[in-house]
C-alpha positions as CSV (number, residue, x, y, z in Angstrom):
1,X,-132.8,-135.2,12.7
2,X,-133.9,-131.9,11.1
3,X,-130.4,-131.3,10.1
4,X,-130.1,-134.6,8.3
5,X,-133.4,-133.8,6.5
6,X,-132.0,-130.4,5.3
7,X,-128.7,-132.1,4.2
8,X,-130.6,-134.7,2.1
9,X,-132.9,-132.0,0.7
10,X,-129.7,-130.2,-0.6
11,X,-128.2,-133.4,-2.0
12,X,-131.6,-134.2,-3.7
13,X,-131.8,-130.7,-5.3
14,X,-128.1,-131.0,-6.3
15,X,-129.0,-134.2,-8.1
16,X,-131.9,-132.2,-9.9
17,X,-129.6,-129.7,-11.0
18,X,-127.1,-132.2,-12.3
19,X,-129.7,-133.8,-14.5
20,X,-130.7,-130.4,-15.9
21,X,-127.1,-129.5,-16.3
22,X,-126.0,-132.7,-18.1
23,X,-128.2,-131.6,-21.0
24,X,-126.4,-128.4,-21.6
25,X,-123.0,-127.7,-23.4
26,X,-120.1,-128.5,-21.0
27,X,-117.8,-126.0,-22.9
28,X,-119.5,-123.1,-21.2
29,X,-117.7,-121.9,-18.1
30,X,-121.0,-121.1,-16.3
31,X,-122.3,-124.8,-16.7
32,X,-119.3,-126.0,-15.4
33,X,-119.3,-123.8,-12.6
34,X,-122.9,-124.8,-11.7
35,X,-121.9,-128.5,-11.9
36,X,-119.0,-127.8,-9.6
37,X,-121.6,-126.2,-7.2
38,X,-123.8,-129.1,-7.5
39,X,-121.2,-131.7,-6.8
40,X,-119.9,-129.5,-3.8
41,X,-123.4,-129.6,-2.5
42,X,-123.5,-133.4,-2.6
43,X,-120.1,-133.5,-1.0
44,X,-118.4,-134.7,-3.9
45,X,-115.4,-132.7,-3.7
46,X,-113.3,-134.5,-6.2
47,X,-116.0,-134.0,-9.0
48,X,-116.4,-130.5,-7.8
49,X,-112.8,-129.8,-8.3
50,X,-112.7,-131.4,-11.6
51,X,-115.6,-129.1,-12.9
52,X,-114.3,-125.9,-11.5
53,X,-110.9,-126.7,-13.0
54,X,-112.7,-127.0,-16.4
55,X,-114.7,-123.8,-15.9
56,X,-111.2,-121.9,-15.2
57,X,-110.0,-123.6,-18.2
58,X,-112.5,-121.9,-20.5
59,X,-112.8,-118.6,-18.6
60,X,-111.2,-115.8,-20.2
61,X,-108.2,-114.6,-18.0
62,X,-109.7,-111.1,-17.5
63,X,-113.1,-112.3,-16.4
64,X,-114.6,-110.5,-13.3
65,X,-115.8,-113.8,-12.0
66,X,-112.4,-115.4,-12.1
67,X,-111.6,-114.4,-8.3
68,X,-115.1,-116.1,-7.5
69,X,-114.2,-119.4,-9.2
70,X,-110.6,-119.4,-7.6
71,X,-112.2,-118.9,-4.4
72,X,-114.6,-121.6,-4.7
73,X,-111.8,-124.1,-5.8
74,X,-109.9,-123.2,-2.6
75,X,-113.1,-123.9,-0.6
76,X,-113.6,-127.3,-2.4
77,X,-109.7,-128.2,-1.9
78,X,-110.1,-127.3,1.9
79,X,-113.2,-129.5,2.2
80,X,-111.7,-132.2,0.4
81,X,-108.6,-132.2,2.5
82,X,-110.7,-131.9,5.7
83,X,-113.1,-135.0,4.8
84,X,-110.8,-137.0,3.0
85,X,-110.7,-139.8,5.6
86,X,-114.6,-140.2,5.0
87,X,-114.2,-141.1,1.5
């Protein structure tokens, strides 16, 4: 029961973050990345992958955070495949 409450709290906080992020400019890679993280925390891997893809599109090729974004995309793809049967 405690784990379910913790998971729901994460999802509620992700909803709050998405509400705040929706008011910002989506052409910014940081906003896209944080939006992807929020969807990931809600277990919405399709939306997470969409937004991390958008973040990578506007991120400069030589950015030092590119490897972090790519790692996150890989993790989201892995989760999406692992839990595809539940969606």
